[in-house]
CHARMM internal coordinates of N, CA and C (Angstrom, degrees):
IC EDIT
DIST 1 N 1 CA 1.4435
DIST 1 CA 1 C 1.5321
ANGL 1 N 1 CA 1 C 112.15
DIST 1 C 2 N 1.3067
ANGL 1 CA 1 C 2 N 118.85
DIHE 1 N 1 CA 1 C 2 N 11.31
DIST 2 N 2 CA 1.4662
ANGL 1 C 2 N 2 CA 120.74
DIHE 1 CA 1 C 2 N 2 CA 178.04
DIST 2 CA 2 C 1.5176
ANGL 2 N 2 CA 2 C 110.20
DIHE 1 C 2 N 2 CA 2 C -75.13
DIST 2 C 3 N 1.3130
ANGL 2 CA 2 C 3 N 115.69
DIHE 2 N 2 CA 2 C 3 N 138.28
DIST 3 N 3 CA 1.4503
ANGL 2 C 3 N 3 CA 119.66
DIHE 2 CA 2 C 3 N 3 CA 175.78
DIST 3 CA 3 C 1.5193
ANGL 3 N 3 CA 3 C 109.05
DIHE 2 C 3 N 3 CA 3 C -84.19
DIST 3 C 4 N 1.3115
ANGL 3 CA 3 C 4 N 116.25
DIHE 3 N 3 CA 3 C 4 N 154.99
DIST 4 N 4 CA 1.4557
ANGL 3 C 4 N 4 CA 122.13
DIHE 3 CA 3 C 4 N 4 CA -179.42
DIST 4 CA 4 C 1.5212
ANGL 4 N 4 CA 4 C 110.23
DIHE 3 C 4 N 4 CA 4 C -107.13
DIST 4 C 5 N 1.3219
ANGL 4 CA 4 C 5 N 117.23
DIHE 4 N 4 CA 4 C 5 N -30.08
DIST 5 N 5 CA 1.4646
ANGL 4 C 5 N 5 CA 121.56
DIHE 4 CA 4 C 5 N 5 CA -172.35
DIST 5 CA 5 C 1.5145
ANGL 5 N 5 CA 5 C 109.58
DIHE 4 C 5 N 5 CA 5 C -145.68
DIST 5 C 6 N 1.3270
ANGL 5 CA 5 C 6 N 116.19
DIHE 5 N 5 CA 5 C 6 N 136.87
DIST 6 N 6 CA 1.4552
ANGL 5 C 6 N 6 CA 122.31
DIHE 5 CA 5 C 6 N 6 CA 174.08
DIST 6 CA 6 C 1.5174
ANGL 6 N 6 CA 6 C 108.13
DIHE 5 C 6 N 6 CA 6 C -142.01
DIST 6 C 7 N 1.3209
ANGL 6 CA 6 C 7 N 117.24
DIHE 6 N 6 CA 6 C 7 N 141.74
DIST 7 N 7 CA 1.4598
ANGL 6 C 7 N 7 CA 121.53
DIHE 6 CA 6 C 7 N 7 CA 176.26
DIST 7 CA 7 C 1.5209
ANGL 7 N 7 CA 7 C 108.71
DIHE 6 C 7 N 7 CA 7 C -120.09
DIST 7 C 8 N 1.3181
ANGL 7 CA 7 C 8 N 116.79
DIHE 7 N 7 CA 7 C 8 N 134.83
DIST 8 N 8 CA 1.4536
ANGL 7 C 8 N 8 CA 122.57
DIHE 7 CA 7 C 8 N 8 CA 179.86
DIST 8 CA 8 C 1.5209
ANGL 8 N 8 CA 8 C 109.10
DIHE 7 C 8 N 8 CA 8 C -109.79
DIST 8 C 9 N 1.3083
ANGL 8 CA 8 C 9 N 117.87
DIHE 8 N 8 CA 8 C 9 N 87.08
DIST 9 N 9 CA 1.4506
ANGL 8 C 9 N 9 CA 121.88
DIHE 8 CA 8 C 9 N 9 CA 176.88
DIST 9 CA 9 C 1.5177
ANGL 9 N 9 CA 9 C 114.59
DIHE 8 C 9 N 9 CA 9 C 64.20
DIST 9 C 10 N 1.3197
ANGL 9 CA 9 C 10 N 117.83
DIHE 9 N 9 CA 9 C 10 N 21.65
DIST 10 N 10 CA 1.4528
ANGL 9 C 10 N 10 CA 120.64
DIHE 9 CA 9 C 10 N 10 CA 177.64
DIST 10 CA 10 C 1.5171
ANGL 10 N 10 CA 10 C 114.25
DIHE 9 C 10 N 10 CA 10 C 83.10
DIST 10 C 11 N 1.3299
ANGL 10 CA 10 C 11 N 118.89
DIHE 10 N 10 CA 10 C 11 N -11.79
DIST 11 N 11 CA 1.4588
ANGL 10 C 11 N 11 CA 120.61
DIHE 10 CA 10 C 11 N 11 CA -177.86
DIST 11 CA 11 C 1.5276
ANGL 11 N 11 CA 11 C 112.09
DIHE 10 C 11 N 11 CA 11 C -90.26
DIST 11 C 12 N 1.2998
ANGL 11 CA 11 C 12 N 116.66
DIHE 11 N 11 CA 11 C 12 N -35.47
DIST 12 N 12 CA 1.4571
ANGL 11 C 12 N 12 CA 121.29
DIHE 11 CA 11 C 12 N 12 CA -176.91
DIST 12 CA 12 C 1.5193
ANGL 12 N 12 CA 12 C 109.05
DIHE 11 C 12 N 12 CA 12 C -123.43
DIST 12 C 13 N 1.3051
ANGL 12 CA 12 C 13 N 115.74
DIHE 12 N 12 CA 12 C 13 N 135.94
DIST 13 N 13 CA 1.4560
ANGL 12 C 13 N 13 CA 121.29
DIHE 12 CA 12 C 13 N 13 CA 174.25
DIST 13 CA 13 C 1.5130
ANGL 13 N 13 CA 13 C 107.02
DIHE 12 C 13 N 13 CA 13 C -119.50
DIST 13 C 14 N 1.3039
ANGL 13 CA 13 C 14 N 116.13
DIHE 13 N 13 CA 13 C 14 N 129.36
DIST 14 N 14 CA 1.4528
ANGL 13 C 14 N 14 CA 123.09
DIHE 13 CA 13 C 14 N 14 CA -178.55
DIST 14 CA 14 C 1.5219
ANGL 14 N 14 CA 14 C 108.21
DIHE 13 C 14 N 14 CA 14 C -110.97
DIST 14 C 15 N 1.3156
ANGL 14 CA 14 C 15 N 116.73
DIHE 14 N 14 CA 14 C 15 N 120.07
DIST 15 N 15 CA 1.4590
ANGL 14 C 15 N 15 CA 121.93
DIHE 14 CA 14 C 15 N 15 CA -179.31
DIST 15 CA 15 C 1.5238
ANGL 15 N 15 CA 15 C 108.27
DIHE 14 C 15 N 15 CA 15 C -124.55
DIST 15 C 16 N 1.3021
ANGL 15 CA 15 C 16 N 117.75
DIHE 15 N 15 CA 15 C 16 N 135.31
DIST 16 N 16 CA 1.4611
ANGL 15 C 16 N 16 CA 121.97
DIHE 15 CA 15 C 16 N 16 CA 177.04
DIST 16 CA 16 C 1.5292
ANGL 16 N 16 CA 16 C 109.27
DIHE 15 C 16 N 16 CA 16 C -72.65
DIST 16 C 17 N 1.3088
ANGL 16 CA 16 C 17 N 116.80
DIHE 16 N 16 CA 16 C 17 N 108.33
DIST 17 N 17 CA 1.4655
ANGL 16 C 17 N 17 CA 120.88
DIHE 16 CA 16 C 17 N 17 CA -179.47
DIST 17 CA 17 C 1.5174
ANGL 17 N 17 CA 17 C 112.05
DIHE 16 C 17 N 17 CA 17 C -63.30
DIST 17 C 18 N 1.3226
ANGL 17 CA 17 C 18 N 117.78
DIHE 17 N 17 CA 17 C 18 N -25.91
DIST 18 N 18 CA 1.4616
ANGL 17 C 18 N 18 CA 120.35
DIHE 17 CA 17 C 18 N 18 CA 179.47
DIST 18 CA 18 C 1.5206
ANGL 18 N 18 CA 18 C 112.10
DIHE 17 C 18 N 18 CA 18 C -66.73
DIST 18 C 19 N 1.3194
ANGL 18 CA 18 C 19 N 116.66
DIHE 18 N 18 CA 18 C 19 N -12.47
DIST 19 N 19 CA 1.4606
ANGL 18 C 19 N 19 CA 120.52
DIHE 18 CA 18 C 19 N 19 CA 178.79
DIST 19 CA 19 C 1.5300
ANGL 19 N 19 CA 19 C 112.01
DIHE 18 C 19 N 19 CA 19 C -86.88
DIST 19 C 20 N 1.3443
ANGL 19 CA 19 C 20 N 118.48
DIHE 19 N 19 CA 19 C 20 N -8.41
DIST 20 N 20 CA 1.4671
ANGL 19 C 20 N 20 CA 121.71
DIHE 19 CA 19 C 20 N 20 CA -179.97
DIST 20 CA 20 C 1.5250
ANGL 20 N 20 CA 20 C 110.12
DIHE 19 C 20 N 20 CA 20 C -74.00
DIST 20 C 21 N 1.3156
ANGL 20 CA 20 C 21 N 116.31
DIHE 20 N 20 CA 20 C 21 N 146.67
DIST 21 N 21 CA 1.4648
ANGL 20 C 21 N 21 CA 120.06
DIHE 20 CA 20 C 21 N 21 CA 173.64
DIST 21 CA 21 C 1.5293
ANGL 21 N 21 CA 21 C 109.95
DIHE 20 C 21 N 21 CA 21 C -64.15
DIST 21 C 22 N 1.3371
ANGL 21 CA 21 C 22 N 116.80
DIHE 21 N 21 CA 21 C 22 N -38.52
DIST 22 N 22 CA 1.4622
ANGL 21 C 22 N 22 CA 121.81
DIHE 21 CA 21 C 22 N 22 CA 179.48
DIST 22 CA 22 C 1.5287
ANGL 22 N 22 CA 22 C 108.46
DIHE 21 C 22 N 22 CA 22 C -132.94
DIST 22 C 23 N 1.3331
ANGL 22 CA 22 C 23 N 119.14
DIHE 22 N 22 CA 22 C 23 N 94.07
DIST 23 N 23 CA 1.4602
ANGL 22 C 23 N 23 CA 121.01
DIHE 22 CA 22 C 23 N 23 CA -178.21
DIST 23 CA 23 C 1.5345
ANGL 23 N 23 CA 23 C 113.84
DIHE 22 C 23 N 23 CA 23 C -85.77
DIST 23 C 24 N 1.3292
ANGL 23 CA 23 C 24 N 118.62
DIHE 23 N 23 CA 23 C 24 N 9.25
DIST 24 N 24 CA 1.4602
ANGL 23 C 24 N 24 CA 121.04
DIHE 23 CA 23 C 24 N 24 CA -174.49
DIST 24 CA 24 C 1.5307
ANGL 24 N 24 CA 24 C 113.10
DIHE 23 C 24 N 24 CA 24 C -63.44
DIST 24 C 25 N 1.3145
ANGL 24 CA 24 C 25 N 117.85
DIHE 24 N 24 CA 24 C 25 N -24.82
DIST 25 N 25 CA 1.4720
ANGL 24 C 25 N 25 CA 121.13
DIHE 24 CA 24 C 25 N 25 CA -178.58
DIST 25 CA 25 C 1.5222
ANGL 25 N 25 CA 25 C 112.26
DIHE 24 C 25 N 25 CA 25 C -82.85
DIST 25 C 26 N 1.3177
ANGL 25 CA 25 C 26 N 117.46
DIHE 25 N 25 CA 25 C 26 N -14.20
DIST 26 N 26 CA 1.4617
ANGL 25 C 26 N 26 CA 122.84
DIHE 25 CA 25 C 26 N 26 CA -172.08
DIST 26 CA 26 C 1.5280
ANGL 26 N 26 CA 26 C 111.85
DIHE 25 C 26 N 26 CA 26 C -82.15
DIST 26 C 27 N 1.3361
ANGL 26 CA 26 C 27 N 115.93
DIHE 26 N 26 CA 26 C 27 N 134.83
DIST 27 N 27 CA 1.4650
ANGL 26 C 27 N 27 CA 121.47
DIHE 26 CA 26 C 27 N 27 CA 174.19
DIST 27 CA 27 C 1.5197
ANGL 27 N 27 CA 27 C 108.03
DIHE 26 C 27 N 27 CA 27 C -132.90
DIST 27 C 28 N 1.3257
ANGL 27 CA 27 C 28 N 119.01
DIHE 27 N 27 CA 27 C 28 N 121.25
DIST 28 N 28 CA 1.4627
ANGL 27 C 28 N 28 CA 120.76
DIHE 27 CA 27 C 28 N 28 CA -179.24
DIST 28 CA 28 C 1.5311
ANGL 28 N 28 CA 28 C 111.67
DIHE 27 C 28 N 28 CA 28 C -68.37
DIST 28 C 29 N 1.3152
ANGL 28 CA 28 C 29 N 116.00
DIHE 28 N 28 CA 28 C 29 N 147.47
DIST 29 N 29 CA 1.4610
ANGL 28 C 29 N 29 CA 122.55
DIHE 28 CA 28 C 29 N 29 CA 179.46
DIST 29 CA 29 C 1.5245
ANGL 29 N 29 CA 29 C 110.65
DIHE 28 C 29 N 29 CA 29 C -109.90
DIST 29 C 30 N 1.3287
ANGL 29 CA 29 C 30 N 116.69
DIHE 29 N 29 CA 29 C 30 N -39.55
DIST 30 N 30 CA 1.4662
ANGL 29 C 30 N 30 CA 122.39
DIHE 29 CA 29 C 30 N 30 CA -179.38
DIST 30 CA 30 C 1.5302
ANGL 30 N 30 CA 30 C 107.96
DIHE 29 C 30 N 30 CA 30 C -131.33
DIST 30 C 31 N 1.3278
ANGL 30 CA 30 C 31 N 116.19
DIHE 30 N 30 CA 30 C 31 N 134.29
DIST 31 N 31 CA 1.4599
ANGL 30 C 31 N 31 CA 119.42
DIHE 30 CA 30 C 31 N 31 CA 171.26
DIST 31 CA 31 C 1.5220
ANGL 31 N 31 CA 31 C 108.50
DIHE 30 C 31 N 31 CA 31 C -130.54
DIST 31 C 32 N 1.3172
ANGL 31 CA 31 C 32 N 115.24
DIHE 31 N 31 CA 31 C 32 N 145.15
DIST 32 N 32 CA 1.4643
ANGL 31 C 32 N 32 CA 121.30
DIHE 31 CA 31 C 32 N 32 CA -178.59
DIST 32 CA 32 C 1.5235
ANGL 32 N 32 CA 32 C 109.52
DIHE 31 C 32 N 32 CA 32 C -125.05
DIST 32 C 33 N 1.3136
ANGL 32 CA 32 C 33 N 115.96
DIHE 32 N 32 CA 32 C 33 N 165.80
DIST 33 N 33 CA 1.4614
ANGL 32 C 33 N 33 CA 123.24
DIHE 32 CA 32 C 33 N 33 CA -179.40
DIST 33 CA 33 C 1.5235
ANGL 33 N 33 CA 33 C 111.42
DIHE 32 C 33 N 33 CA 33 C 62.94
DIST 33 C 34 N 1.3317
ANGL 33 CA 33 C 34 N 117.41
DIHE 33 N 33 CA 33 C 34 N 42.92
DIST 34 N 34 CA 1.4588
ANGL 33 C 34 N 34 CA 122.79
DIHE 33 CA 33 C 34 N 34 CA -177.93
DIST 34 CA 34 C 1.5267
ANGL 34 N 34 CA 34 C 113.59
DIHE 33 C 34 N 34 CA 34 C -84.08
DIST 34 C 35 N 1.3070
ANGL 34 CA 34 C 35 N 118.25
DIHE 34 N 34 CA 34 C 35 N -10.39
DIST 35 N 35 CA 1.4665
ANGL 34 C 35 N 35 CA 121.39
DIHE 34 CA 34 C 35 N 35 CA -176.22
DIST 35 CA 35 C 1.5253
ANGL 35 N 35 CA 35 C 112.41
DIHE 34 C 35 N 35 CA 35 C -60.14
DIST 35 C 36 N 1.3019
ANGL 35 CA 35 C 36 N 117.58
DIHE 35 N 35 CA 35 C 36 N -29.30
DIST 36 N 36 CA 1.4573
ANGL 35 C 36 N 36 CA 120.52
DIHE 35 CA 35 C 36 N 36 CA -176.15
DIST 36 CA 36 C 1.5199
ANGL 36 N 36 CA 36 C 113.75
DIHE 35 C 36 N 36 CA 36 C -111.46
DIST 36 C 37 N 1.3327
ANGL 36 CA 36 C 37 N 117.23
DIHE 36 N 36 CA 36 C 37 N 11.60
DIST 37 N 37 CA 1.4629
ANGL 36 C 37 N 37 CA 118.30
DIHE 36 CA 36 C 37 N 37 CA -179.95
DIST 37 CA 37 C 1.5215
ANGL 37 N 37 CA 37 C 110.37
DIHE 36 C 37 N 37 CA 37 C -73.03
DIST 37 C 38 N 1.2852
ANGL 37 CA 37 C 38 N 116.24
DIHE 37 N 37 CA 37 C 38 N 157.64
DIST 38 N 38 CA 1.4567
ANGL 37 C 38 N 38 CA 121.35
DIHE 37 CA 37 C 38 N 38 CA 177.68
DIST 38 CA 38 C 1.5262
ANGL 38 N 38 CA 38 C 109.32
DIHE 37 C 38 N 38 CA 38 C -68.66
DIST 38 C 39 N 1.3262
ANGL 38 CA 38 C 39 N 118.42
DIHE 38 N 38 CA 38 C 39 N 144.69
DIST 39 N 39 CA 1.4613
ANGL 38 C 39 N 39 CA 121.11
DIHE 38 CA 38 C 39 N 39 CA -174.51
DIST 39 CA 39 C 1.5287
ANGL 39 N 39 CA 39 C 113.92
DIHE 38 C 39 N 39 CA 39 C -58.95
DIST 39 C 40 N 1.2990
ANGL 39 CA 39 C 40 N 118.35
DIHE 39 N 39 CA 39 C 40 N -27.54
DIST 40 N 40 CA 1.4575
ANGL 39 C 40 N 40 CA 121.50
DIHE 39 CA 39 C 40 N 40 CA -178.14
DIST 40 CA 40 C 1.5272
ANGL 40 N 40 CA 40 C 112.83
DIHE 39 C 40 N 40 CA 40 C -90.07
DIST 40 C 41 N 1.3140
ANGL 40 CA 40 C 41 N 117.99
DIHE 40 N 40 CA 40 C 41 N -4.18
DIST 41 N 41 CA 1.4683
ANGL 40 C 41 N 41 CA 121.74
DIHE 40 CA 40 C 41 N 41 CA -177.94
DIST 41 CA 41 C 1.5280
ANGL 41 N 41 CA 41 C 109.61
DIHE 40 C 41 N 41 CA 41 C -87.07
DIST 41 C 42 N 1.3137
ANGL 41 CA 41 C 42 N 116.42
DIHE 41 N 41 CA 41 C 42 N 92.69
DIST 42 N 42 CA 1.4586
ANGL 41 C 42 N 42 CA 122.15
DIHE 41 CA 41 C 42 N 42 CA -178.53
DIST 42 CA 42 C 1.5281
ANGL 42 N 42 CA 42 C 110.13
DIHE 41 C 42 N 42 CA 42 C -116.35
DIST 42 C 43 N 1.3179
ANGL 42 CA 42 C 43 N 116.21
DIHE 42 N 42 CA 42 C 43 N 133.91
DIST 43 N 43 CA 1.4661
ANGL 42 C 43 N 43 CA 120.26
DIHE 42 CA 42 C 43 N 43 CA 177.98
DIST 43 CA 43 C 1.5223
ANGL 43 N 43 CA 43 C 112.70
DIHE 42 C 43 N 43 CA 43 C -109.45
DIST 43 C 44 N 1.3210
ANGL 43 CA 43 C 44 N 117.94
DIHE 43 N 43 CA 43 C 44 N -14.43
DIST 44 N 44 CA 1.4576
ANGL 43 C 44 N 44 CA 123.80
DIHE 43 CA 43 C 44 N 44 CA -174.41
DIST 44 CA 44 C 1.5229
ANGL 44 N 44 CA 44 C 111.75
DIHE 43 C 44 N 44 CA 44 C 62.47
DIST 44 C 45 N 1.3250
ANGL 44 CA 44 C 45 N 117.07
DIHE 44 N 44 CA 44 C 45 N 26.77
DIST 45 N 45 CA 1.4605
ANGL 44 C 45 N 45 CA 120.92
DIHE 44 CA 44 C 45 N 45 CA 175.16
DIST 45 CA 45 C 1.5264
ANGL 45 N 45 CA 45 C 109.02
DIHE 44 C 45 N 45 CA 45 C -62.80
DIST 45 C 46 N 1.3234
ANGL 45 CA 45 C 46 N 116.35
DIHE 45 N 45 CA 45 C 46 N 144.81
DIST 46 N 46 CA 1.4606
ANGL 45 C 46 N 46 CA 120.25
DIHE 45 CA 45 C 46 N 46 CA -179.52
DIST 46 CA 46 C 1.5234
ANGL 46 N 46 CA 46 C 111.61
DIHE 45 C 46 N 46 CA 46 C -63.13
DIST 46 C 47 N 1.3302
ANGL 46 CA 46 C 47 N 117.13
DIHE 46 N 46 CA 46 C 47 N -35.89
DIST 47 N 47 CA 1.4618
ANGL 46 C 47 N 47 CA 122.22
DIHE 46 CA 46 C 47 N 47 CA 178.92
DIST 47 CA 47 C 1.5180
ANGL 47 N 47 CA 47 C 108.83
DIHE 46 C 47 N 47 CA 47 C -121.01
DIST 47 C 48 N 1.3225
ANGL 47 CA 47 C 48 N 116.09
DIHE 47 N 47 CA 47 C 48 N 130.91
DIST 48 N 48 CA 1.4578
ANGL 47 C 48 N 48 CA 121.89
DIHE 47 CA 47 C 48 N 48 CA 176.46
DIST 48 CA 48 C 1.5251
ANGL 48 N 48 CA 48 C 107.81
DIHE 47 C 48 N 48 CA 48 C -134.88
DIST 48 C 49 N 1.3180
ANGL 48 CA 48 C 49 N 116.36
DIHE 48 N 48 CA 48 C 49 N 122.25
DIST 49 N 49 CA 1.4603
ANGL 48 C 49 N 49 CA 122.69
DIHE 48 CA 48 C 49 N 49 CA -178.16
DIST 49 CA 49 C 1.5186
ANGL 49 N 49 CA 49 C 109.49
DIHE 48 C 49 N 49 CA 49 C -112.91
DIST 49 C 50 N 1.3359
ANGL 49 CA 49 C 50 N 116.68
DIHE 49 N 49 CA 49 C 50 N 136.23
DIST 50 N 50 CA 1.4630
ANGL 49 C 50 N 50 CA 120.38
DIHE 49 CA 49 C 50 N 50 CA 178.16
DIST 50 CA 50 C 1.5215
ANGL 50 N 50 CA 50 C 111.80
DIHE 49 C 50 N 50 CA 50 C -61.50
DIST 50 C 51 N 1.2983
ANGL 50 CA 50 C 51 N 116.80
DIHE 50 N 50 CA 50 C 51 N -39.08
DIST 51 N 51 CA 1.4768
ANGL 50 C 51 N 51 CA 123.56
DIHE 50 CA 50 C 51 N 51 CA 178.33
DIST 51 CA 51 C 1.5242
ANGL 51 N 51 CA 51 C 108.32
DIHE 50 C 51 N 51 CA 51 C -131.59
DIST 51 C 52 N 1.2951
ANGL 51 CA 51 C 52 N 117.28
DIHE 51 N 51 CA 51 C 52 N -166.01
DIST 52 N 52 CA 1.4619
ANGL 51 C 52 N 52 CA 120.57
DIHE 51 CA 51 C 52 N 52 CA 175.00
DIST 52 CA 52 C 1.5304
ANGL 52 N 52 CA 52 C 108.02
DIHE 51 C 52 N 52 CA 52 C -63.77
DIST 52 C 53 N 1.3266
ANGL 52 CA 52 C 53 N 118.11
DIHE 52 N 52 CA 52 C 53 N 127.18
DIST 53 N 53 CA 1.4626
ANGL 52 C 53 N 53 CA 119.38
DIHE 52 CA 52 C 53 N 53 CA -179.37
DIST 53 CA 53 C 1.5211
ANGL 53 N 53 CA 53 C 111.05
DIHE 52 C 53 N 53 CA 53 C -72.24
DIST 53 C 54 N 1.3413
ANGL 53 CA 53 C 54 N 115.84
DIHE 53 N 53 CA 53 C 54 N 156.26
DIST 54 N 54 CA 1.4622
ANGL 53 C 54 N 54 CA 117.90
DIHE 53 CA 53 C 54 N 54 CA 174.61
DIST 54 CA 54 C 1.5262
ANGL 54 N 54 CA 54 C 108.43
DIHE 53 C 54 N 54 CA 54 C -68.79
DIST 54 C 55 N 1.3010
ANGL 54 CA 54 C 55 N 117.13
DIHE 54 N 54 CA 54 C 55 N 163.85
DIST 55 N 55 CA 1.4651
ANGL 54 C 55 N 55 CA 121.00
DIHE 54 CA 54 C 55 N 55 CA -172.08
DIST 55 CA 55 C 1.5217
ANGL 55 N 55 CA 55 C 112.50
DIHE 54 C 55 N 55 CA 55 C -62.66
DIST 55 C 56 N 1.3396
ANGL 55 CA 55 C 56 N 118.40
DIHE 55 N 55 CA 55 C 56 N -34.22
DIST 56 N 56 CA 1.4626
ANGL 55 C 56 N 56 CA 120.03
DIHE 55 CA 55 C 56 N 56 CA 179.44
DIST 56 CA 56 C 1.5299
ANGL 56 N 56 CA 56 C 111.29
DIHE 55 C 56 N 56 CA 56 C -66.62
DIST 56 C 57 N 1.3154
ANGL 56 CA 56 C 57 N 117.03
DIHE 56 N 56 CA 56 C 57 N -45.79
DIST 57 N 57 CA 1.4646
ANGL 56 C 57 N 57 CA 120.73
DIHE 56 CA 56 C 57 N 57 CA 179.70
DIST 57 CA 57 C 1.5212
ANGL 57 N 57 CA 57 C 111.06
DIHE 56 C 57 N 57 CA 57 C -65.04
DIST 57 C 58 N 1.3251
ANGL 57 CA 57 C 58 N 116.78
DIHE 57 N 57 CA 57 C 58 N -41.29
DIST 58 N 58 CA 1.4547
ANGL 57 C 58 N 58 CA 120.38
DIHE 57 CA 57 C 58 N 58 CA 179.71
DIST 58 CA 58 C 1.5208
ANGL 58 N 58 CA 58 C 110.98
DIHE 57 C 58 N 58 CA 58 C -66.71
DIST 58 C 59 N 1.3310
ANGL 58 CA 58 C 59 N 116.94
DIHE 58 N 58 CA 58 C 59 N -42.65
DIST 59 N 59 CA 1.4699
ANGL 58 C 59 N 59 CA 120.98
DIHE 58 CA 58 C 59 N 59 CA 178.30
DIST 59 CA 59 C 1.5232
ANGL 59 N 59 CA 59 C 111.25
DIHE 58 C 59 N 59 CA 59 C -61.51
DIST 59 C 60 N 1.3351
ANGL 59 CA 59 C 60 N 116.80
DIHE 59 N 59 CA 59 C 60 N -41.72
DIST 60 N 60 CA 1.4636
ANGL 59 C 60 N 60 CA 120.65
DIHE 59 CA 59 C 60 N 60 CA 179.41
DIST 60 CA 60 C 1.5309
ANGL 60 N 60 CA 60 C 110.93
DIHE 59 C 60 N 60 CA 60 C -63.02
DIST 60 C 61 N 1.3192
ANGL 60 CA 60 C 61 N 116.93
DIHE 60 N 60 CA 60 C 61 N -43.25
DIST 61 N 61 CA 1.4589
ANGL 60 C 61 N 61 CA 120.87
DIHE 60 CA 60 C 61 N 61 CA 178.52
DIST 61 CA 61 C 1.5253
ANGL 61 N 61 CA 61 C 110.71
DIHE 60 C 61 N 61 CA 61 C -64.92
DIST 61 C 62 N 1.3166
ANGL 61 CA 61 C 62 N 117.49
DIHE 61 N 61 CA 61 C 62 N -41.82
DIST 62 N 62 CA 1.4635
ANGL 61 C 62 N 62 CA 121.57
DIHE 61 CA 61 C 62 N 62 CA 178.83
DIST 62 CA 62 C 1.5224
ANGL 62 N 62 CA 62 C 111.20
DIHE 61 C 62 N 62 CA 62 C -65.26
DIST 62 C 63 N 1.3210
ANGL 62 CA 62 C 63 N 117.05
DIHE 62 N 62 CA 62 C 63 N -40.29
DIST 63 N 63 CA 1.4615
ANGL 62 C 63 N 63 CA 120.84
DIHE 62 CA 62 C 63 N 63 CA 178.07
DIST 63 CA 63 C 1.5295
ANGL 63 N 63 CA 63 C 110.74
DIHE 62 C 63 N 63 CA 63 C -62.43
DIST 63 C 64 N 1.3288
ANGL 63 CA 63 C 64 N 116.61
DIHE 63 N 63 CA 63 C 64 N -41.82
DIST 64 N 64 CA 1.4661
ANGL 63 C 64 N 64 CA 120.25
DIHE 63 CA 63 C 64 N 64 CA 178.20
DIST 64 CA 64 C 1.5244
ANGL 64 N 64 CA 64 C 110.75
DIHE 63 C 64 N 64 CA 64 C -64.17
DIST 64 C 65 N 1.3277
ANGL 64 CA 64 C 65 N 116.49
DIHE 64 N 64 CA 64 C 65 N -41.22
DIST 65 N 65 CA 1.4619
ANGL 64 C 65 N 65 CA 120.05
DIHE 64 CA 64 C 65 N 65 CA 178.02
DIST 65 CA 65 C 1.5276
ANGL 65 N 65 CA 65 C 110.93
DIHE 64 C 65 N 65 CA 65 C -63.29
DIST 65 C 66 N 1.3143
ANGL 65 CA 65 C 66 N 116.08
DIHE 65 N 65 CA 65 C 66 N -43.41
DIST 66 N 66 CA 1.4699
ANGL 65 C 66 N 66 CA 120.34
DIHE 65 CA 65 C 66 N 66 CA 179.53
DIST 66 CA 66 C 1.5296
ANGL 66 N 66 CA 66 C 110.52
DIHE 65 C 66 N 66 CA 66 C -61.66
DIST 66 C 67 N 1.3325
ANGL 66 CA 66 C 67 N 117.56
DIHE 66 N 66 CA 66 C 67 N -42.14
DIST 67 N 67 CA 1.4606
ANGL 66 C 67 N 67 CA 121.24
DIHE 66 CA 66 C 67 N 67 CA 178.05
DIST 67 CA 67 C 1.5269
ANGL 67 N 67 CA 67 C 110.79
DIHE 66 C 67 N 67 CA 67 C -64.11
DIST 67 C 68 N 1.3120
ANGL 67 CA 67 C 68 N 116.86
DIHE 67 N 67 CA 67 C 68 N -38.41
DIST 68 N 68 CA 1.4605
ANGL 67 C 68 N 68 CA 121.07
DIHE 67 CA 67 C 68 N 68 CA 178.12
DIST 68 CA 68 C 1.5237
ANGL 68 N 68 CA 68 C 110.82
DIHE 67 C 68 N 68 CA 68 C -63.28
DIST 68 C 69 N 1.3139
ANGL 68 CA 68 C 69 N 116.55
DIHE 68 N 68 CA 68 C 69 N -45.86
DIST 69 N 69 CA 1.4714
ANGL 68 C 69 N 69 CA 120.98
DIHE 68 CA 68 C 69 N 69 CA 178.99
DIST 69 CA 69 C 1.5254
ANGL 69 N 69 CA 69 C 110.40
DIHE 68 C 69 N 69 CA 69 C -63.06
DIST 69 C 70 N 1.3400
ANGL 69 CA 69 C 70 N 116.44
DIHE 69 N 69 CA 69 C 70 N -44.80
DIST 70 N 70 CA 1.4683
ANGL 69 C 70 N 70 CA 120.39
DIHE 69 CA 69 C 70 N 70 CA 179.13
DIST 70 CA 70 C 1.5253
ANGL 70 N 70 CA 70 C 111.24
DIHE 69 C 70 N 70 CA 70 C -59.56
DIST 70 C 71 N 1.3276
ANGL 70 CA 70 C 71 N 117.55
DIHE 70 N 70 CA 70 C 71 N -40.12
DIST 71 N 71 CA 1.4697
ANGL 70 C 71 N 71 CA 120.45
DIHE 70 CA 70 C 71 N 71 CA -179.20
DIST 71 CA 71 C 1.5295
ANGL 71 N 71 CA 71 C 111.69
DIHE 70 C 71 N 71 CA 71 C -67.79
DIST 71 C 72 N 1.3195
ANGL 71 CA 71 C 72 N 117.50
DIHE 71 N 71 CA 71 C 72 N -30.02
DIST 72 N 72 CA 1.4567
ANGL 71 C 72 N 72 CA 120.74
DIHE 71 CA 71 C 72 N 72 CA 179.26
DIST 72 CA 72 C 1.5290
ANGL 72 N 72 CA 72 C 112.07
DIHE 71 C 72 N 72 CA 72 C -78.31
DIST 72 C 73 N 1.3261
ANGL 72 CA 72 C 73 N 116.92
DIHE 72 N 72 CA 72 C 73 N -22.86
DIST 73 N 73 CA 1.4575
ANGL 72 C 73 N 73 CA 120.87
DIHE 72 CA 72 C 73 N 73 CA -179.00
DIST 73 CA 73 C 1.5199
ANGL 73 N 73 CA 73 C 112.07
DIHE 72 C 73 N 73 CA 73 C -82.01
DIST 73 C 74 N 1.3191
ANGL 73 CA 73 C 74 N 117.38
DIHE 73 N 73 CA 73 C 74 N -15.69
DIST 74 N 74 CA 1.4677
ANGL 73 C 74 N 74 CA 120.35
DIHE 73 CA 73 C 74 N 74 CA -176.52
DIST 74 CA 74 C 1.4987
ANGL 74 N 74 CA 74 C 112.21
DIHE 73 C 74 N 74 CA 74 C -109.19
END
COOR INIT
IC SEED 1 N 1 CA 1 C
IC BUILD
């Protein structure tokens, strides 16, 4: 019952990296629902929220990610 792909209003796309044949290139940027994760489960994501972030915090993180991607494309 795991989802592979989710889109949030066209701005954010969420893909399960565990579904990749080779996930070694993948690095998470935002993780949510961290309040109940196991203490040893670390992703080094730039943003980690205990629960679903409020829209302002999520938008700010998404904007930073978008700027990062844009800078790498140029």
